[in-house]
N, C-alpha and C positions, 0 to 999 in steps of 0.2 A: 596706157593704162591702168597699170596695176601699182599706184602710188596708193599713201597712206588709206590703209582698210583695218579693220580690226581682227589682227592676226588668229589664227586657231590655238595656235600654243601661247598662252597668255603669260608664258615668261618671256617671249621674244618682245624688247622696247621699241622695235621699230617694224612697220610694214612697207612693201614694196618700196619706194625710192630712198627709204631711210627718214622722212619725215617722221618724228616723234606722234607716238597713238598714245591718247589721253582718254579715260574713262570719266572723265566730267563728271568726277562726284564732289569731294568737300573743297576747302580752301577757295584760291579763288579759280577755283574751277567753274564753280557757278555763278559768278560775278553777273550782275545784271541791272539795269538802269530800273528807278522806279520805287526802289524800297530802302528803310531808314535801318540804323542801326539797333534801334529799339524793336522795330519789325521784324530784323532778323531774329534778337535774340527770343523774342516771343515764338518765332515758327520754329525756330529750334527745339523749344519744347513743345511746341504743338508735335513736332516729328516724335518725340519721344513718350508723349501720350497715346500717340496714335498706334505705335508701335504696342503696346499697352492695349489698346481697343481690339488688336488683332481677334486674339484669340475670343472675347465676346462677340465681334460680328459676326466671326466663323460660324457662332453655333447659332444665328438668330433663325436660320431657314436649315435644313436639308440640303437643299440644292446650292445654299454659300457655304455651308463644310464643306461639300466635295469638290467645289475648284478653289476656296481658300482666298480669302482677301490679301493686299498685299497696299503698302504704305512707302513712299518715298518722300524724303527731305533733300534741298539741295540748298547749300548756305555756304559763306566765305568770310573773310575778313574783311571786305571792303566796304566803304558805306553804302556803294551802290549794289549790294549782294543780292542775287535775287532768291527766292526760298519758294519752295512749294511741297504740298505734301498732299497724296490722294491715294484711296483705295480702290480695289478694283474687283472684279469677279467676273466669270464665263457670262457667255450671252444668255438672252433670252427676249421675252417680248417688249415691243418699244409703246411707252406710254410718255406724258408731261402733263406737268398742272405750270398755273402761270403765275397766281400771286394771290393774296388775302391771308385768310384765316388756315387755310390748306396748308401754303407754302409755310406760317410760321409754325403749325405743327410738326412739318418737317425738317425745320431747323432744331425744333427741340430736340426730336428722334437723333437727328443727327450729333446733337451736343452730347447727348447720351450715351453714343456710342451704338445707336441701333441701325437697323439697316432702315432705308427710307422707302424702300420698294419690298412688294409681297413676297419677292421671290429672289434669285441671284442674277437679275437681270443688269447688264450694265450697258448705256445707252446712251443716245445724243436726243435731245429735245427735237421732236417732228419740226420742219420749218411752218411756216402760218400761211406761205404765198400760194397760188393758185397752179403752179407749174410743178409737175415731178422732175427731180433734179437728176442730172447725169455727172459723171465725171470721168477723167483721165486725167495719165499722168504724163509729162512730157520731159525728157533728157536734150538739155543745150547746151552748147557750148560757143563759149566766145574766143574765137583762136586770136584775137586783137590785142589781147591784156594776159598776163601771168596771173595765176593766182595769188592773190595779196598776201594770204597766210603761208603758204609753201610755193615760194618763189621757182623752185625747181621746178613744178609743175607750170607747164608754159601755156597753158589754156584754161580759162575759166570755167569748171563744168559746173551746172546746176540741174538741179530736179524742181519740176513745178507740177503741181496738182492745178487743174480748172475742173470748176464746175459752174452748169451752166443751165437753162431751161430746156428740159426735152421731150419729143412728141409724146414718149409714155414709158411709164417703168420698163426697166429693162428686167433680165431674168436673172441677174448675179446684183446682188448688194455691194457695195464697195467696201473693202477691208479697212480699218484704222489706221493701222498700221500693220508693218510685218511683223513677224516671229522674232526676228532677230533685232530688229529696231526696239522689241519692245524687251527684249533681252538686256540689252544695252541701256535702254532707259531706266531698268529695275537696276540692273547694275550702280548705275552712278548713283544711285541713290543707297546704296550696300543692302537691299534686299534681297537675298534669298530663300525667305518661308515659303516663297509660291513659286508657279510654274513659271517659268522666264517668258512663256508665250502670252501671258496673263493680259495685257494689253493690247494684244492684236484681236481680240474676241469682243473686244467695244462694237457694238451695232450703230452702225450709221442709217443714213436715210438718202442717200443718192447711191446710182446704178452705174455699173463700172461700162462705159463707152456706149450710153442708151444715145440715140442720135437726137443731135440736138435741135431745137425748134428756135422759130423767130424767123424775121425777113431779114433779107439782107441789108447790111449796116444799119439794124434794128435796135441791137443790144449794146448798152453802157458796159461797159470793163472798168472794174475794182478790181487793183493789186493788192496783196495783203501780205504783210511781213511780220515773223512773228517774233517773240522776245528772245534774247540770247541765251544760247545753250538749249534750245527749246525746238521741238522740231514744227514743220508748218501745219502738223495738222493740230496743233492745238486751237487753233480757229476754224476747225471744220463747223461747228454750228454755225457760227456765224458766216461761214462762206455757202452752207447749205440754205440758211435763211435767205439769202439776195440773191442766188439762184431761182429760187422759187417765186422771188419777185420779178424773175426777169432780168438779171444782170449776169454777165459773165464773168466770172470771180477766178484769178491766178493767185495761187500761195506759193511763196517762195522758199525752198528749202538753202538759207545761204551757207553753203558748204565750210565745212570746217569750222564753222560755228554751231553747229549742233552736236548732240552726243552720238545721232546716227542718222545719215542719209546714205538710202538705198540704190545704187544706180542698176540700170539695165541688164549691165554684164555680170550683177554678182558682186561688185564692190559695196564696201559699206566704210564711209569715210567717218573718222569719229572726231574729237572738238580739238583742233588745236590751237584755238584760240582761248580755251577753258582754263590753261596754265599759265598765260599773258598775264604779268602784273598790269593793272588798269588804273589810268588815271585820266582825266578830262581829254587829253590829247589823243589819247587811243580810242576812247570814246568818238570822238570825233572823227578820227580815223575810220573807225567801223561804219558811221553813221555816212561816209562819204563812198566806203565800198560798198554798201547797199545801193545807195542811190545808181552806181554803178550798173549793179545788176538788174535793178527795176530800167532802166534805160534799157538794157539789153532785152531782158525778156518782153518789153514792150515792142521793140524793133522786130523780135521774133512772131511775135503775135499779129503783127499789123504792117509788118513789111509788104515787098512784093512776091515773096516766097514765104507766105505763112509757114509755122510746122504744125500747125492745127488744122485738120479739116473741117472745122465750123468757124475758121477767122474771118469767112465773108460776112458772119454775120454781128461783128463787132465793129458798131459805131467809132469812128477814131476820132471823132472830135468830143465824144462824152466818155472822157478816161479818169478814171479818181484813185487814190491811194487810200489805204489805213493799215495800223501796225498797233502791234500790242509790246509796251515797254522798248526796248532797244529797237523794234522795228517802228514802233510809233513817232519815236524820237527821230529814225530815220526819214520819215517824210517828208520832213521840211527840207533834207537834203534833196530828196528826190525832186520836191518840186521845184525849187532854186536850179537844179541841174536840168531839169526836162517839162520844157512849157508845156508839153502835152498832156500833164497831169494838171486837170482843171481845179480839183477841190483836193482837201485833204485833213486824215483825221489823227491824232497822236491820242493814243489809249494808254495812259498811265506811264508815258517815258519821258525820263528828266532827258531834256535837249543840249545838245553842246554845241551844233554847228550853227552859227549867228546869222541871222538873217542881214544882208548889207543896208546902207541907210537909205539907199531907193524901198525901202520896203518889199512885204509881198501882198500883191492886191487880191490874190486868188480868195475864194471861201477853206477858212479854216476850224476845224473842233477839237477843242481838249476836252476830253473824259478822263476823268481820273476818280482817284478814291481822296477823302476829306485829309485825310494821315498827314500823307505826303504834298497835296497840291491845294488847300488851302492856303488865299492870298493873302499874304505877309507872313507868312509861317515856315522857314527852313528854307536850305539852300536850293531846293528840287524846284519848289514852288517858283523860287526867284529865277529859274531858267525860262517859267512859263512867263511870268510879269515882263521879263527883258524880250521873248518875243511877242508878248500882246501887242508892244507898244510900235511895233514894225509890222505889224498885220494890218493892212489898210484895205483890205476888202470885209465883206462878210464874214463874222467871229462870234464864238460863243467859247463860253468857259462853264463845263457842268463836272458837279461833283455828285458821286453817288453813295449816298448814306450805307454806313454797314461793309461795305465792298474793301476784299483786300486785293491784293494786286493779282492772285490767280482770279478771283471773284469773275473777271471779265473775259476768261476764255473756257474750253471745256473743262478744264482740271477742279472747277468749283463745282460743275454740276456732277462727274463723276465723284469726288470724295463725298460729298453729300449722299448719294446711292448706296455707299459702303458704310457710312455712318462716322467718317473721320472729319473731326472739327477743324478746320485751318484756321481757326478763328475768326471767321466772317461774321457779323453782326445782319447777313441776308442772307437767305436759302441759296445755293447756286444755281438753279433753276430760276430765281426770281432775277438775279445779275444777268445771268444771261438774255432773258427775257428784254430787261431795260437795253441792255448793251445793242441788241440786234435791231429793237423798234428805233432807238435814238439813230444810229449807225443808219439805217436804212430811210430812215428820214432824214437827214442830211444829204445823203445821196439823191433821194425823189426831189429833193428840193432844188440842188444844183446841177445834176443832170437831166432831169426830167421836167424841172419846171413847175413841179407841183408843191402848192403851197403848202406848209406844214405848219402851223399853230402851236403844237408841241414844242419846236425847237424858239419859240418866242416868249415864252413864262412858264413858271411851273405848273405841273400837272396833277389834277387831284388824283387821276389814274395812278402815277408814277410820283408819289410823295416822297420817295427818297431821293429824286434827282434834286439837286438845288442848283439855280442859276446863279454863278458869280460873278460879281463885280470887281475885277483888279484896280478899279480907279478908286471905290471908296472903300476895298476890302472887306468886303459882306458877300454873304450867300443867301438865298432865299429861296 
């Protein structure tokens, strides 16, 4: 059980069974799908600007000055490098805005380096569904296969977070991540000017181990997969939204592909894959490995001896998947491997696993940013166009004007709250609102058979969202 961990003595190069420990900082360590060379250079510059903003943000309020903000940036030399920057403060009240002039005002404040909130609050937007949200974590061990990245580890170990509708709010609000995970994530961005546990103070909207609500076999199940190097927690706002609308959501930490994953016995595995040189064949291997993880998790949640006490609530005929970046790209691989997955969403992820000539007849949604996925513009968009031709069922190609790679995750919201400019032309809270609304509409249509006109044509409520036609290479 004592394999790759974050060693107490940082001078040690190896932990446990001798697999290398990586801090997942610069270079190829943070490589990820869905980002271009020009974007990477811009985000690196944003990281420098963000560092310069820290002092001014810290003086925005007395509370902010006490806790201190932090910024982190991840980047590397590969064309598919991921980068993200965010600033963080300690906990406080929870509130959210949706759109319109107020959101634009927030964006202006953020770009000026001013705190969006009136206090030092760091929080996730409240979900909009009618159910309280419960959450729990599962430790799963697949003894049928060795770990794909550390072959000396003879079983694939995974941590999974579940969110679900609860009977009532619990007494303990769930933590966003552990103090150690916060430390390693900040260290990966070489940020030492803030308390190492800063990220662990983020306020969530779910309650730990609250009693699940629902009738037997009545709840659809959605699997979420995060971007490469990113923790499963980056999709918490999306997961809470779906759970509040009556879904069970399972987000997977793909071990050794993330800067930090904490196991129940205290081990913290780090990012072995971060230091590997990336090419298309490697990204394909990653997608297929994640597909195997997803199938295993489904087995553990829906099999004859499920690992979750609320598993009886899951309707095994209504299962779907969504992911961000490498996690989004892995959705196609998972659907090809596992017919239980009825519908899928790729959020801003460049795909490598090819759909066979027979095609894929299940519903699929591409949701991304125009800078990378405008039809006819660039290699990344070409992968979506290739897949589009093989998708034989319901399909949509939607782009969110002003979005950046991290806009679809929690990072965009958290960065805005502390006045760190990620270069997005849309406020983080607005981007997350759009992401949650369209993802929920897709699953409501295909898992609940509820008509969703939002998906049929452009919406006056969400003018940022463009419906694209790859055949004509137009978006409207």
